[in-house]
mmCIF entry with sequence, helices, sheets and N, C-alpha, C, O atoms, coordinates in Angstrom:
data_MODEL
# 
_entry.id   MODEL 
# 
_entity.id                         1 
_entity.type                       polymer 
_entity.pdbx_number_of_molecules   1 
# 
_entity_poly.entity_id                      1 
_entity_poly.type                           'polypeptide(L)' 
_entity_poly.nstd_linkage                   no 
_entity_poly.nstd_monomer                   no 
_entity_poly.pdbx_seq_one_letter_code       MSNQTEANKRWQEKNKARAKYLSDRSRARSFIRNLATNEDLEELKRLIQEREQSLKE 
_entity_poly.pdbx_seq_one_letter_code_can   MSNQTEANKRWQEKNKARAKYLSDRSRARSFIRNLATNEDLEELKRLIQEREQSLKE 
_entity_poly.pdbx_strand_id                 A 
# 
loop_
_entity_poly_seq.entity_id 
_entity_poly_seq.num 
_entity_poly_seq.mon_id 
_entity_poly_seq.hetero 
1 1  MET n 
1 2  SER n 
1 3  ASN n 
1 4  GLN n 
1 5  THR n 
1 6  GLU n 
1 7  ALA n 
1 8  ASN n 
1 9  LYS n 
1 10 ARG n 
1 11 TRP n 
1 12 GLN n 
1 13 GLU n 
1 14 LYS n 
1 15 ASN n 
1 16 LYS n 
1 17 ALA n 
1 18 ARG n 
1 19 ALA n 
1 20 LYS n 
1 21 TYR n 
1 22 LEU n 
1 23 SER n 
1 24 ASP n 
1 25 ARG n 
1 26 SER n 
1 27 ARG n 
1 28 ALA n 
1 29 ARG n 
1 30 SER n 
1 31 PHE n 
1 32 ILE n 
1 33 ARG n 
1 34 ASN n 
1 35 LEU n 
1 36 ALA n 
1 37 THR n 
1 38 ASN n 
1 39 GLU n 
1 40 ASP n 
1 41 LEU n 
1 42 GLU n 
1 43 GLU n 
1 44 LEU n 
1 45 LYS n 
1 46 ARG n 
1 47 LEU n 
1 48 ILE n 
1 49 GLN n 
1 50 GLU n 
1 51 ARG n 
1 52 GLU n 
1 53 GLN n 
1 54 SER n 
1 55 LEU n 
1 56 LYS n 
1 57 GLU n 
# 
_struct_asym.id          A 
_struct_asym.entity_id   1 
# 
loop_
_struct_conf.conf_type_id 
_struct_conf.id 
_struct_conf.pdbx_PDB_helix_id 
_struct_conf.beg_label_comp_id 
_struct_conf.beg_label_asym_id 
_struct_conf.beg_label_seq_id 
_struct_conf.pdbx_beg_PDB_ins_code 
_struct_conf.end_label_comp_id 
_struct_conf.end_label_asym_id 
_struct_conf.end_label_seq_id 
_struct_conf.pdbx_end_PDB_ins_code 
_struct_conf.beg_auth_comp_id 
_struct_conf.beg_auth_asym_id 
_struct_conf.beg_auth_seq_id 
_struct_conf.end_auth_comp_id 
_struct_conf.end_auth_asym_id 
_struct_conf.end_auth_seq_id 
_struct_conf.pdbx_PDB_helix_class 
_struct_conf.details 
_struct_conf.pdbx_PDB_helix_length 
HELX_P HELX_P1 AA1 ASN A 3  ? LYS A 14 ? ASN A 3  LYS A 14 1 ? 12 
HELX_P HELX_P2 AA2 LYS A 16 ? ASN A 34 ? LYS A 16 ASN A 34 1 ? 19 
HELX_P HELX_P3 AA3 ASN A 38 ? LYS A 56 ? ASN A 38 LYS A 56 1 ? 19 
# 
_struct_conf_type.id          HELX_P 
_struct_conf_type.criteria    ? 
_struct_conf_type.reference   ? 
# 
loop_
_atom_site.group_PDB 
_atom_site.id 
_atom_site.type_symbol 
_atom_site.label_atom_id 
_atom_site.label_alt_id 
_atom_site.label_comp_id 
_atom_site.label_asym_id 
_atom_site.label_entity_id 
_atom_site.label_seq_id 
_atom_site.pdbx_PDB_ins_code 
_atom_site.Cartn_x 
_atom_site.Cartn_y 
_atom_site.Cartn_z 
_atom_site.occupancy 
_atom_site.B_iso_or_equiv 
_atom_site.pdbx_formal_charge 
_atom_site.auth_seq_id 
_atom_site.auth_comp_id 
_atom_site.auth_asym_id 
_atom_site.auth_atom_id 
_atom_site.pdbx_PDB_model_num 
ATOM 1   N N  . MET A 1 1  ? 120.541 56.578 95.563  1.00 0.00 ? 1  MET A N  1 
ATOM 2   C CA . MET A 1 1  ? 120.191 57.412 96.709  1.00 0.00 ? 1  MET A CA 1 
ATOM 3   C C  . MET A 1 1  ? 119.859 56.510 97.895  1.00 0.00 ? 1  MET A C  1 
ATOM 4   O O  . MET A 1 1  ? 119.155 55.510 97.755  1.00 0.00 ? 1  MET A O  1 
ATOM 5   N N  . SER A 1 2  ? 120.376 56.881 99.058  1.00 0.00 ? 2  SER A N  1 
ATOM 6   C CA . SER A 1 2  ? 120.151 56.053 100.242 1.00 0.00 ? 2  SER A CA 1 
ATOM 7   C C  . SER A 1 2  ? 118.727 56.205 100.758 1.00 0.00 ? 2  SER A C  1 
ATOM 8   O O  . SER A 1 2  ? 118.023 57.162 100.436 1.00 0.00 ? 2  SER A O  1 
ATOM 9   N N  . ASN A 1 3  ? 118.333 55.248 101.555 1.00 0.00 ? 3  ASN A N  1 
ATOM 10  C CA . ASN A 1 3  ? 116.996 55.298 102.166 1.00 0.00 ? 3  ASN A CA 1 
ATOM 11  C C  . ASN A 1 3  ? 116.837 56.539 103.029 1.00 0.00 ? 3  ASN A C  1 
ATOM 12  O O  . ASN A 1 3  ? 115.772 57.155 103.051 1.00 0.00 ? 3  ASN A O  1 
ATOM 13  N N  . GLN A 1 4  ? 117.911 56.907 103.748 1.00 0.00 ? 4  GLN A N  1 
ATOM 14  C CA . GLN A 1 4  ? 117.838 58.084 104.623 1.00 0.00 ? 4  GLN A CA 1 
ATOM 15  C C  . GLN A 1 4  ? 117.650 59.347 103.799 1.00 0.00 ? 4  GLN A C  1 
ATOM 16  O O  . GLN A 1 4  ? 116.856 60.213 104.164 1.00 0.00 ? 4  GLN A O  1 
ATOM 17  N N  . THR A 1 5  ? 118.377 59.459 102.688 1.00 0.00 ? 5  THR A N  1 
ATOM 18  C CA . THR A 1 5  ? 118.255 60.632 101.819 1.00 0.00 ? 5  THR A CA 1 
ATOM 19  C C  . THR A 1 5  ? 116.842 60.737 101.260 1.00 0.00 ? 5  THR A C  1 
ATOM 20  O O  . THR A 1 5  ? 116.268 61.825 101.196 1.00 0.00 ? 5  THR A O  1 
ATOM 21  N N  . GLU A 1 6  ? 116.292 59.607 100.861 1.00 0.00 ? 6  GLU A N  1 
ATOM 22  C CA . GLU A 1 6  ? 114.917 59.592 100.342 1.00 0.00 ? 6  GLU A CA 1 
ATOM 23  C C  . GLU A 1 6  ? 113.931 59.985 101.437 1.00 0.00 ? 6  GLU A C  1 
ATOM 24  O O  . GLU A 1 6  ? 112.985 60.732 101.188 1.00 0.00 ? 6  GLU A O  1 
ATOM 25  N N  . ALA A 1 7  ? 114.152 59.486 102.633 1.00 0.00 ? 7  ALA A N  1 
ATOM 26  C CA . ALA A 1 7  ? 113.270 59.833 103.755 1.00 0.00 ? 7  ALA A CA 1 
ATOM 27  C C  . ALA A 1 7  ? 113.359 61.327 104.058 1.00 0.00 ? 7  ALA A C  1 
ATOM 28  O O  . ALA A 1 7  ? 112.346 61.968 104.334 1.00 0.00 ? 7  ALA A O  1 
ATOM 29  N N  . ASN A 1 8  ? 114.569 61.880 104.006 1.00 0.00 ? 8  ASN A N  1 
ATOM 30  C CA . ASN A 1 8  ? 114.735 63.320 104.244 1.00 0.00 ? 8  ASN A CA 1 
ATOM 31  C C  . ASN A 1 8  ? 113.993 64.120 103.187 1.00 0.00 ? 8  ASN A C  1 
ATOM 32  O O  . ASN A 1 8  ? 113.331 65.106 103.510 1.00 0.00 ? 8  ASN A O  1 
ATOM 33  N N  . LYS A 1 9  ? 114.093 63.710 101.935 1.00 0.00 ? 9  LYS A N  1 
ATOM 34  C CA . LYS A 1 9  ? 113.394 64.414 100.854 1.00 0.00 ? 9  LYS A CA 1 
ATOM 35  C C  . LYS A 1 9  ? 111.884 64.373 101.063 1.00 0.00 ? 9  LYS A C  1 
ATOM 36  O O  . LYS A 1 9  ? 111.196 65.378 100.885 1.00 0.00 ? 9  LYS A O  1 
ATOM 37  N N  . ARG A 1 10 ? 111.376 63.202 101.443 1.00 0.00 ? 10 ARG A N  1 
ATOM 38  C CA . ARG A 1 10 ? 109.930 63.070 101.686 1.00 0.00 ? 10 ARG A CA 1 
ATOM 39  C C  . ARG A 1 10 ? 109.504 63.980 102.830 1.00 0.00 ? 10 ARG A C  1 
ATOM 40  O O  . ARG A 1 10 ? 108.470 64.644 102.744 1.00 0.00 ? 10 ARG A O  1 
ATOM 41  N N  . TRP A 1 11 ? 110.306 64.017 103.920 1.00 0.00 ? 11 TRP A N  1 
ATOM 42  C CA . TRP A 1 11 ? 109.966 64.869 105.054 1.00 0.00 ? 11 TRP A CA 1 
ATOM 43  C C  . TRP A 1 11 ? 109.931 66.323 104.622 1.00 0.00 ? 11 TRP A C  1 
ATOM 44  O O  . TRP A 1 11 ? 109.006 67.052 104.979 1.00 0.00 ? 11 TRP A O  1 
ATOM 45  N N  . GLN A 1 12 ? 110.938 66.760 103.851 1.00 0.00 ? 12 GLN A N  1 
ATOM 46  C CA . GLN A 1 12 ? 110.988 68.151 103.399 1.00 0.00 ? 12 GLN A CA 1 
ATOM 47  C C  . GLN A 1 12 ? 109.793 68.500 102.526 1.00 0.00 ? 12 GLN A C  1 
ATOM 48  O O  . GLN A 1 12 ? 109.258 69.604 102.624 1.00 0.00 ? 12 GLN A O  1 
ATOM 49  N N  . GLU A 1 13 ? 109.370 67.579 101.680 1.00 0.00 ? 13 GLU A N  1 
ATOM 50  C CA . GLU A 1 13 ? 108.202 67.827 100.832 1.00 0.00 ? 13 GLU A CA 1 
ATOM 51  C C  . GLU A 1 13 ? 106.929 67.972 101.666 1.00 0.00 ? 13 GLU A C  1 
ATOM 52  O O  . GLU A 1 13 ? 106.074 68.805 101.364 1.00 0.00 ? 13 GLU A O  1 
ATOM 53  N N  . LYS A 1 14 ? 106.808 67.164 102.711 1.00 0.00 ? 14 LYS A N  1 
ATOM 54  C CA . LYS A 1 14 ? 105.616 67.198 103.551 1.00 0.00 ? 14 LYS A CA 1 
ATOM 55  C C  . LYS A 1 14 ? 105.629 68.365 104.531 1.00 0.00 ? 14 LYS A C  1 
ATOM 56  O O  . LYS A 1 14 ? 104.576 68.761 105.030 1.00 0.00 ? 14 LYS A O  1 
ATOM 57  N N  . ASN A 1 15 ? 106.806 68.920 104.814 1.00 0.00 ? 15 ASN A N  1 
ATOM 58  C CA . ASN A 1 15 ? 106.961 69.958 105.833 1.00 0.00 ? 15 ASN A CA 1 
ATOM 59  C C  . ASN A 1 15 ? 107.711 71.162 105.272 1.00 0.00 ? 15 ASN A C  1 
ATOM 60  O O  . ASN A 1 15 ? 108.707 71.602 105.846 1.00 0.00 ? 15 ASN A O  1 
ATOM 61  N N  . LYS A 1 16 ? 107.230 71.693 104.148 1.00 0.00 ? 16 LYS A N  1 
ATOM 62  C CA . LYS A 1 16 ? 107.958 72.763 103.456 1.00 0.00 ? 16 LYS A CA 1 
ATOM 63  C C  . LYS A 1 16 ? 108.203 73.987 104.333 1.00 0.00 ? 16 LYS A C  1 
ATOM 64  O O  . LYS A 1 16 ? 109.310 74.526 104.344 1.00 0.00 ? 16 LYS A O  1 
ATOM 65  N N  . ALA A 1 17 ? 107.203 74.423 105.053 1.00 0.00 ? 17 ALA A N  1 
ATOM 66  C CA . ALA A 1 17 ? 107.350 75.625 105.879 1.00 0.00 ? 17 ALA A CA 1 
ATOM 67  C C  . ALA A 1 17 ? 108.380 75.392 106.989 1.00 0.00 ? 17 ALA A C  1 
ATOM 68  O O  . ALA A 1 17 ? 109.219 76.255 107.247 1.00 0.00 ? 17 ALA A O  1 
ATOM 69  N N  . ARG A 1 18 ? 108.321 74.241 107.637 1.00 0.00 ? 18 ARG A N  1 
ATOM 70  C CA . ARG A 1 18 ? 109.276 73.941 108.716 1.00 0.00 ? 18 ARG A CA 1 
ATOM 71  C C  . ARG A 1 18 ? 110.687 73.784 108.147 1.00 0.00 ? 18 ARG A C  1 
ATOM 72  O O  . ARG A 1 18 ? 111.651 74.256 108.750 1.00 0.00 ? 18 ARG A O  1 
ATOM 73  N N  . ALA A 1 19 ? 110.815 73.134 107.004 1.00 0.00 ? 19 ALA A N  1 
ATOM 74  C CA . ALA A 1 19 ? 112.122 72.951 106.377 1.00 0.00 ? 19 ALA A CA 1 
ATOM 75  C C  . ALA A 1 19 ? 112.725 74.302 105.999 1.00 0.00 ? 19 ALA A C  1 
ATOM 76  O O  . ALA A 1 19 ? 113.925 74.514 106.175 1.00 0.00 ? 19 ALA A O  1 
ATOM 77  N N  . LYS A 1 20 ? 111.902 75.219 105.481 1.00 0.00 ? 20 LYS A N  1 
ATOM 78  C CA . LYS A 1 20 ? 112.383 76.551 105.123 1.00 0.00 ? 20 LYS A CA 1 
ATOM 79  C C  . LYS A 1 20 ? 112.827 77.305 106.376 1.00 0.00 ? 20 LYS A C  1 
ATOM 80  O O  . LYS A 1 20 ? 113.877 77.947 106.380 1.00 0.00 ? 20 LYS A O  1 
ATOM 81  N N  . TYR A 1 21 ? 112.028 77.225 107.432 1.00 0.00 ? 21 TYR A N  1 
ATOM 82  C CA . TYR A 1 21 ? 112.380 77.866 108.700 1.00 0.00 ? 21 TYR A CA 1 
ATOM 83  C C  . TYR A 1 21 ? 113.737 77.363 109.201 1.00 0.00 ? 21 TYR A C  1 
ATOM 84  O O  . TYR A 1 21 ? 114.597 78.159 109.576 1.00 0.00 ? 21 TYR A O  1 
ATOM 85  N N  . LEU A 1 22 ? 113.923 76.047 109.204 1.00 0.00 ? 22 LEU A N  1 
ATOM 86  C CA . LEU A 1 22 ? 115.176 75.475 109.702 1.00 0.00 ? 22 LEU A CA 1 
ATOM 87  C C  . LEU A 1 22 ? 116.363 75.873 108.831 1.00 0.00 ? 22 LEU A C  1 
ATOM 88  O O  . LEU A 1 22 ? 117.453 76.138 109.338 1.00 0.00 ? 22 LEU A O  1 
ATOM 89  N N  . SER A 1 23 ? 116.147 75.913 107.537 1.00 0.00 ? 23 SER A N  1 
ATOM 90  C CA . SER A 1 23 ? 117.208 76.317 106.618 1.00 0.00 ? 23 SER A CA 1 
ATOM 91  C C  . SER A 1 23 ? 117.574 77.784 106.822 1.00 0.00 ? 23 SER A C  1 
ATOM 92  O O  . SER A 1 23 ? 118.754 78.131 106.884 1.00 0.00 ? 23 SER A O  1 
ATOM 93  N N  . ASP A 1 24 ? 116.563 78.644 106.926 1.00 0.00 ? 24 ASP A N  1 
ATOM 94  C CA . ASP A 1 24 ? 116.811 80.070 107.149 1.00 0.00 ? 24 ASP A CA 1 
ATOM 95  C C  . ASP A 1 24 ? 117.544 80.297 108.465 1.00 0.00 ? 24 ASP A C  1 
ATOM 96  O O  . ASP A 1 24 ? 118.479 81.096 108.530 1.00 0.00 ? 24 ASP A O  1 
ATOM 97  N N  . ARG A 1 25 ? 117.124 79.600 109.506 1.00 0.00 ? 25 ARG A N  1 
ATOM 98  C CA . ARG A 1 25 ? 117.760 79.740 110.819 1.00 0.00 ? 25 ARG A CA 1 
ATOM 99  C C  . ARG A 1 25 ? 119.222 79.298 110.749 1.00 0.00 ? 25 ARG A C  1 
ATOM 100 O O  . ARG A 1 25 ? 120.100 79.951 111.314 1.00 0.00 ? 25 ARG A O  1 
ATOM 101 N N  . SER A 1 26 ? 119.471 78.221 110.076 1.00 0.00 ? 26 SER A N  1 
ATOM 102 C CA . SER A 1 26 ? 120.835 77.719 109.933 1.00 0.00 ? 26 SER A CA 1 
ATOM 103 C C  . SER A 1 26 ? 121.714 78.709 109.178 1.00 0.00 ? 26 SER A C  1 
ATOM 104 O O  . SER A 1 26 ? 122.856 78.949 109.568 1.00 0.00 ? 26 SER A O  1 
ATOM 105 N N  . ARG A 1 27 ? 121.184 79.289 108.093 1.00 0.00 ? 27 ARG A N  1 
ATOM 106 C CA . ARG A 1 27 ? 121.953 80.268 107.323 1.00 0.00 ? 27 ARG A CA 1 
ATOM 107 C C  . ARG A 1 27 ? 122.231 81.514 108.156 1.00 0.00 ? 27 ARG A C  1 
ATOM 108 O O  . ARG A 1 27 ? 123.325 82.075 108.083 1.00 0.00 ? 27 ARG A O  1 
ATOM 109 N N  . ALA A 1 28 ? 121.260 81.950 108.944 1.00 0.00 ? 28 ALA A N  1 
ATOM 110 C CA . ALA A 1 28 ? 121.459 83.133 109.787 1.00 0.00 ? 28 ALA A CA 1 
ATOM 111 C C  . ALA A 1 28 ? 122.552 82.881 110.814 1.00 0.00 ? 28 ALA A C  1 
ATOM 112 O O  . ALA A 1 28 ? 123.421 83.729 111.015 1.00 0.00 ? 28 ALA A O  1 
ATOM 113 N N  . ARG A 1 29 ? 122.519 81.742 111.454 1.00 0.00 ? 29 ARG A N  1 
ATOM 114 C CA . ARG A 1 29 ? 123.534 81.411 112.455 1.00 0.00 ? 29 ARG A CA 1 
ATOM 115 C C  . ARG A 1 29 ? 124.914 81.320 111.814 1.00 0.00 ? 29 ARG A C  1 
ATOM 116 O O  . ARG A 1 29 ? 125.897 81.807 112.372 1.00 0.00 ? 29 ARG A O  1 
ATOM 117 N N  . SER A 1 30 ? 124.982 80.704 110.658 1.00 0.00 ? 30 SER A N  1 
ATOM 118 C CA . SER A 1 30 ? 126.252 80.569 109.951 1.00 0.00 ? 30 SER A CA 1 
ATOM 119 C C  . SER A 1 30 ? 126.803 81.939 109.565 1.00 0.00 ? 30 SER A C  1 
ATOM 120 O O  . SER A 1 30 ? 128.001 82.187 109.699 1.00 0.00 ? 30 SER A O  1 
ATOM 121 N N  . PHE A 1 31 ? 125.937 82.824 109.089 1.00 0.00 ? 31 PHE A N  1 
ATOM 122 C CA . PHE A 1 31 ? 126.367 84.176 108.737 1.00 0.00 ? 31 PHE A CA 1 
ATOM 123 C C  . PHE A 1 31 ? 126.948 84.880 109.958 1.00 0.00 ? 31 PHE A C  1 
ATOM 124 O O  . PHE A 1 31 ? 128.022 85.477 109.885 1.00 0.00 ? 31 PHE A O  1 
ATOM 125 N N  . ILE A 1 32 ? 126.238 84.807 111.079 1.00 0.00 ? 32 ILE A N  1 
ATOM 126 C CA . ILE A 1 32 ? 126.699 85.478 112.298 1.00 0.00 ? 32 ILE A CA 1 
ATOM 127 C C  . ILE A 1 32 ? 128.037 84.907 112.752 1.00 0.00 ? 32 ILE A C  1 
ATOM 128 O O  . ILE A 1 32 ? 128.941 85.664 113.104 1.00 0.00 ? 32 ILE A O  1 
ATOM 129 N N  . ARG A 1 33 ? 128.173 83.604 112.747 1.00 0.00 ? 33 ARG A N  1 
ATOM 130 C CA . ARG A 1 33 ? 129.401 82.968 113.242 1.00 0.00 ? 33 ARG A CA 1 
ATOM 131 C C  . ARG A 1 33 ? 130.600 83.188 112.320 1.00 0.00 ? 33 ARG A C  1 
ATOM 132 O O  . ARG A 1 33 ? 131.724 83.353 112.794 1.00 0.00 ? 33 ARG A O  1 
ATOM 133 N N  . ASN A 1 34 ? 130.366 83.190 111.007 1.00 0.00 ? 34 ASN A N  1 
ATOM 134 C CA . ASN A 1 34 ? 131.480 83.099 110.068 1.00 0.00 ? 34 ASN A CA 1 
ATOM 135 C C  . ASN A 1 34 ? 131.744 84.340 109.216 1.00 0.00 ? 34 ASN A C  1 
ATOM 136 O O  . ASN A 1 34 ? 132.867 84.531 108.749 1.00 0.00 ? 34 ASN A O  1 
ATOM 137 N N  . LEU A 1 35 ? 130.746 85.175 109.006 1.00 0.00 ? 35 LEU A N  1 
ATOM 138 C CA . LEU A 1 35 ? 130.905 86.244 108.024 1.00 0.00 ? 35 LEU A CA 1 
ATOM 139 C C  . LEU A 1 35 ? 130.630 87.651 108.543 1.00 0.00 ? 35 LEU A C  1 
ATOM 140 O O  . LEU A 1 35 ? 131.167 88.621 108.009 1.00 0.00 ? 35 LEU A O  1 
ATOM 141 N N  . ALA A 1 36 ? 129.816 87.770 109.558 1.00 0.00 ? 36 ALA A N  1 
ATOM 142 C CA . ALA A 1 36 ? 129.350 89.082 110.007 1.00 0.00 ? 36 ALA A CA 1 
ATOM 143 C C  . ALA A 1 36 ? 130.502 89.968 110.485 1.00 0.00 ? 36 ALA A C  1 
ATOM 144 O O  . ALA A 1 36 ? 131.404 89.528 111.197 1.00 0.00 ? 36 ALA A O  1 
ATOM 145 N N  . THR A 1 37 ? 130.434 91.236 110.064 1.00 0.00 ? 37 THR A N  1 
ATOM 146 C CA . THR A 1 37 ? 131.381 92.239 110.546 1.00 0.00 ? 37 THR A CA 1 
ATOM 147 C C  . THR A 1 37 ? 130.820 92.862 111.816 1.00 0.00 ? 37 THR A C  1 
ATOM 148 O O  . THR A 1 37 ? 129.684 92.579 112.198 1.00 0.00 ? 37 THR A O  1 
ATOM 149 N N  . ASN A 1 38 ? 131.607 93.709 112.470 1.00 0.00 ? 38 ASN A N  1 
ATOM 150 C CA . ASN A 1 38 ? 131.102 94.422 113.645 1.00 0.00 ? 38 ASN A CA 1 
ATOM 151 C C  . ASN A 1 38 ? 129.891 95.267 113.279 1.00 0.00 ? 38 ASN A C  1 
ATOM 152 O O  . ASN A 1 38 ? 128.936 95.349 114.052 1.00 0.00 ? 38 ASN A O  1 
ATOM 153 N N  . GLU A 1 39 ? 129.921 95.897 112.108 1.00 0.00 ? 39 GLU A N  1 
ATOM 154 C CA . GLU A 1 39 ? 128.768 96.699 111.674 1.00 0.00 ? 39 GLU A CA 1 
ATOM 155 C C  . GLU A 1 39 ? 127.537 95.818 111.488 1.00 0.00 ? 39 GLU A C  1 
ATOM 156 O O  . GLU A 1 39 ? 126.436 96.195 111.890 1.00 0.00 ? 39 GLU A O  1 
ATOM 157 N N  . ASP A 1 40 ? 127.718 94.651 110.881 1.00 0.00 ? 40 ASP A N  1 
ATOM 158 C CA . ASP A 1 40 ? 126.603 93.718 110.710 1.00 0.00 ? 40 ASP A CA 1 
ATOM 159 C C  . ASP A 1 40 ? 126.029 93.331 112.069 1.00 0.00 ? 40 ASP A C  1 
ATOM 160 O O  . ASP A 1 40 ? 124.812 93.312 112.251 1.00 0.00 ? 40 ASP A O  1 
ATOM 161 N N  . LEU A 1 41 ? 126.900 93.026 113.012 1.00 0.00 ? 41 LEU A N  1 
ATOM 162 C CA . LEU A 1 41 ? 126.445 92.592 114.329 1.00 0.00 ? 41 LEU A CA 1 
ATOM 163 C C  . LEU A 1 41 ? 125.679 93.698 115.053 1.00 0.00 ? 41 LEU A C  1 
ATOM 164 O O  . LEU A 1 41 ? 124.682 93.429 115.723 1.00 0.00 ? 41 LEU A O  1 
ATOM 165 N N  . GLU A 1 42 ? 126.140 94.934 114.920 1.00 0.00 ? 42 GLU A N  1 
ATOM 166 C CA . GLU A 1 42 ? 125.418 96.059 115.536 1.00 0.00 ? 42 GLU A CA 1 
ATOM 167 C C  . GLU A 1 42 ? 124.023 96.191 114.933 1.00 0.00 ? 42 GLU A C  1 
ATOM 168 O O  . GLU A 1 42 ? 123.049 96.388 115.659 1.00 0.00 ? 42 GLU A O  1 
ATOM 169 N N  . GLU A 1 43 ? 123.924 96.085 113.621 1.00 0.00 ? 43 GLU A N  1 
ATOM 170 C CA . GLU A 1 43 ? 122.609 96.167 112.967 1.00 0.00 ? 43 GLU A CA 1 
ATOM 171 C C  . GLU A 1 43 ? 121.726 95.005 113.393 1.00 0.00 ? 43 GLU A C  1 
ATOM 172 O O  . GLU A 1 43 ? 120.539 95.195 113.657 1.00 0.00 ? 43 GLU A O  1 
ATOM 173 N N  . LEU A 1 44 ? 122.288 93.811 113.462 1.00 0.00 ? 44 LEU A N  1 
ATOM 174 C CA . LEU A 1 44 ? 121.505 92.644 113.866 1.00 0.00 ? 44 LEU A CA 1 
ATOM 175 C C  . LEU A 1 44 ? 121.001 92.781 115.301 1.00 0.00 ? 44 LEU A C  1 
ATOM 176 O O  . LEU A 1 44 ? 119.874 92.385 115.599 1.00 0.00 ? 44 LEU A O  1 
ATOM 177 N N  . LYS A 1 45 ? 121.816 93.332 116.186 1.00 0.00 ? 45 LYS A N  1 
ATOM 178 C CA . LYS A 1 45 ? 121.373 93.561 117.568 1.00 0.00 ? 45 LYS A CA 1 
ATOM 179 C C  . LYS A 1 45 ? 120.147 94.471 117.593 1.00 0.00 ? 45 LYS A C  1 
ATOM 180 O O  . LYS A 1 45 ? 119.179 94.219 118.310 1.00 0.00 ? 45 LYS A O  1 
ATOM 181 N N  . ARG A 1 46 ? 120.214 95.544 116.787 1.00 0.00 ? 46 ARG A N  1 
ATOM 182 C CA . ARG A 1 46 ? 119.081 96.472 116.730 1.00 0.00 ? 46 ARG A CA 1 
ATOM 183 C C  . ARG A 1 46 ? 117.839 95.775 116.171 1.00 0.00 ? 46 ARG A C  1 
ATOM 184 O O  . ARG A 1 46 ? 116.740 95.948 116.697 1.00 0.00 ? 46 ARG A O  1 
ATOM 185 N N  . LEU A 1 47 ? 118.013 95.003 115.125 1.00 0.00 ? 47 LEU A N  1 
ATOM 186 C CA . LEU A 1 47 ? 116.884 94.290 114.524 1.00 0.00 ? 47 LEU A CA 1 
ATOM 187 C C  . LEU A 1 47 ? 116.292 93.271 115.495 1.00 0.00 ? 47 LEU A C  1 
ATOM 188 O O  . LEU A 1 47 ? 115.075 93.090 115.549 1.00 0.00 ? 47 LEU A O  1 
ATOM 189 N N  . ILE A 1 48 ? 117.149 92.615 116.252 1.00 0.00 ? 48 ILE A N  1 
ATOM 190 C CA . ILE A 1 48 ? 116.676 91.644 117.238 1.00 0.00 ? 48 ILE A CA 1 
ATOM 191 C C  . ILE A 1 48 ? 115.856 92.340 118.320 1.00 0.00 ? 48 ILE A C  1 
ATOM 192 O O  . ILE A 1 48 ? 114.802 91.842 118.718 1.00 0.00 ? 48 ILE A O  1 
ATOM 193 N N  . GLN A 1 49 ? 116.332 93.486 118.798 1.00 0.00 ? 49 GLN A N  1 
ATOM 194 C CA . GLN A 1 49 ? 115.581 94.238 119.813 1.00 0.00 ? 49 GLN A CA 1 
ATOM 195 C C  . GLN A 1 49 ? 114.218 94.657 119.274 1.00 0.00 ? 49 GLN A C  1 
ATOM 196 O O  . GLN A 1 49 ? 113.215 94.563 119.981 1.00 0.00 ? 49 GLN A O  1 
ATOM 197 N N  . GLU A 1 50 ? 114.178 95.116 118.030 1.00 0.00 ? 50 GLU A N  1 
ATOM 198 C CA . GLU A 1 50 ? 112.906 95.506 117.429 1.00 0.00 ? 50 GLU A CA 1 
ATOM 199 C C  . GLU A 1 50 ? 111.965 94.310 117.311 1.00 0.00 ? 50 GLU A C  1 
ATOM 200 O O  . GLU A 1 50 ? 110.766 94.421 117.569 1.00 0.00 ? 50 GLU A O  1 
ATOM 201 N N  . ARG A 1 51 ? 112.519 93.174 116.919 1.00 0.00 ? 51 ARG A N  1 
ATOM 202 C CA . ARG A 1 51 ? 111.696 91.956 116.772 1.00 0.00 ? 51 ARG A CA 1 
ATOM 203 C C  . ARG A 1 51 ? 111.174 91.510 118.121 1.00 0.00 ? 51 ARG A C  1 
ATOM 204 O O  . ARG A 1 51 ? 110.012 91.120 118.236 1.00 0.00 ? 51 ARG A O  1 
ATOM 205 N N  . GLU A 1 52 ? 112.013 91.560 119.146 1.00 0.00 ? 52 GLU A N  1 
ATOM 206 C CA . GLU A 1 52 ? 111.567 91.179 120.486 1.00 0.00 ? 52 GLU A CA 1 
ATOM 207 C C  . GLU A 1 52 ? 110.418 92.072 120.942 1.00 0.00 ? 52 GLU A C  1 
ATOM 208 O O  . GLU A 1 52 ? 109.450 91.587 121.528 1.00 0.00 ? 52 GLU A O  1 
ATOM 209 N N  . GLN A 1 53 ? 110.517 93.371 120.677 1.00 0.00 ? 53 GLN A N  1 
ATOM 210 C CA . GLN A 1 53 ? 109.442 94.294 121.057 1.00 0.00 ? 53 GLN A CA 1 
ATOM 211 C C  . GLN A 1 53 ? 108.151 93.959 120.334 1.00 0.00 ? 53 GLN A C  1 
ATOM 212 O O  . GLN A 1 53 ? 107.077 93.969 120.937 1.00 0.00 ? 53 GLN A O  1 
ATOM 213 N N  . SER A 1 54 ? 108.248 93.664 119.044 1.00 0.00 ? 54 SER A N  1 
ATOM 214 C CA . SER A 1 54 ? 107.031 93.373 118.285 1.00 0.00 ? 54 SER A CA 1 
ATOM 215 C C  . SER A 1 54 ? 106.388 92.059 118.742 1.00 0.00 ? 54 SER A C  1 
ATOM 216 O O  . SER A 1 54 ? 105.170 91.908 118.659 1.00 0.00 ? 54 SER A O  1 
ATOM 217 N N  . LEU A 1 55 ? 107.187 91.120 119.218 1.00 0.00 ? 55 LEU A N  1 
ATOM 218 C CA . LEU A 1 55 ? 106.617 89.856 119.708 1.00 0.00 ? 55 LEU A CA 1 
ATOM 219 C C  . LEU A 1 55 ? 105.931 90.029 121.056 1.00 0.00 ? 55 LEU A C  1 
ATOM 220 O O  . LEU A 1 55 ? 105.037 89.254 121.394 1.00 0.00 ? 55 LEU A O  1 
ATOM 221 N N  . LYS A 1 56 ? 106.338 91.040 121.837 1.00 0.00 ? 56 LYS A N  1 
ATOM 222 C CA . LYS A 1 56 ? 105.719 91.300 123.134 1.00 0.00 ? 56 LYS A CA 1 
ATOM 223 C C  . LYS A 1 56 ? 104.339 91.935 122.983 1.00 0.00 ? 56 LYS A C  1 
ATOM 224 O O  . LYS A 1 56 ? 103.489 91.802 123.863 1.00 0.00 ? 56 LYS A O  1 
ATOM 225 N N  . GLU A 1 57 ? 104.125 92.614 121.883 1.00 0.00 ? 57 GLU A N  1 
ATOM 226 C CA . GLU A 1 57 ? 102.869 93.356 121.694 1.00 0.00 ? 57 GLU A CA 1 
ATOM 227 C C  . GLU A 1 57 ? 101.729 92.463 121.292 1.00 0.00 ? 57 GLU A C  1 
ATOM 228 O O  . GLU A 1 57 ? 100.611 92.940 121.096 1.00 0.00 ? 57 GLU A O  1 
# 
């Protein structure tokens, strides 16, 4: 295993919540770009609007 790979593993262990956030965000973006149907995109737009409203409150 390379030094960089080991360093990445150590960072992920020390920053589990941030690593999970980044992984989830990456998967969401990938889904939208590569797999989402028009129906999926319409639902996601609605969910995004709801989330934006809840963050304003």
